C-alpha positions, 0 to 999 in steps of 0.5 A: 500500500505504501508503494502505491502511494509512491513512498520510497524504500529508503523512506520506509527504511528510515521510519521502520529502522529496517535497512533498505536492503532488508526492505528490498529483499522483503519486496522481492520475496513477496513479489512487490515489484513495479510494472514498467510503462513505455514511452514511444521515442519516435512519437508514432512516426515509425516503430521505436526500436528502443522505447523508454521504460519507467516504473510504477507500482501498479499491476499493468506491465508494458515491458517487452521481455527479451527473447534474446539468449544473450546475457544482459548487462546493465549500464548505469549512466549519469550523463557522461558519454563514456557510458555510451562507449561502454554500451558499444563495447558490451554489444561488441562482446556479445552482451545485451546492453541495458541502459539506466539513466536519470538524465534524458538530455544525454546521447546515452538515452538516444533510442538507437544506443542500447538494447533496452532503456530505462529512465529511472532515478539512480537509487538502490530501489530502482536499479534493483527493480530493473535487475529483477525484471530483466534478469541482469547478469552483471551491473556496470557502475564504474561509468555512472559517477558518484551516484551509481558507485554509492549503491554498489555495496548495496547491490552486492549485498542483495544480489551477491558480489558477482553482480558488480562487473569489474572492481568489487563493490567493497573496493569501490566503497573503500575508495569512495568513503573519504574517511576509509580512504584517508585511513588507508593512506595513513596506514601506507604512509602516503602524504595527504592534506590534514582533514577532519570529519564533522557531522554538525556545526558544533563539531566543526568549531572544535575540530577545525582547531586541529587543522587550522585555516584555510580549509576546503569543505 
């Protein structure tokens, strides 16, 4: 009922104090999966090879299940053209390339680029739903920028370490987490600018004295 009202998994997680991965696992195990609607990218002038797909929590589903025997790889794109190069490379390698992008104003969302195209927010919830619907074999997050890489660890917890293509999710997390990365540099004796991690203004006033001005925030 909450999903029909458009309440996100992350918000349900916040108020129920259940991890978001637990909410998603519960949904999947109870078949609470959205349907997908299509938008004709060619405005009816001729048949669209790759219509845009978007999700909504209702029963009717317009998704066309692929009859291909190729394994599907999901590319998370956030605008950069490098995602398009990844799609071309995957096709050349014989994979079925699926693009998920939240930004319509990019060449990666042209109708003739990928084998399937989803206009969805780059969140753990929406990416997980596409993985389930498409039976995705691997997910490529490395070309998605910070947003996509932030959900890598959650995806590996939900679908196993092998779901992330290339660099393992825990390695991505270790690099993207600024504090963890800085601690690794300290262990290896690599020089870095002094830094502090603060959660509020009060901590800022106290910890700023340790490094002094000027600072980059």
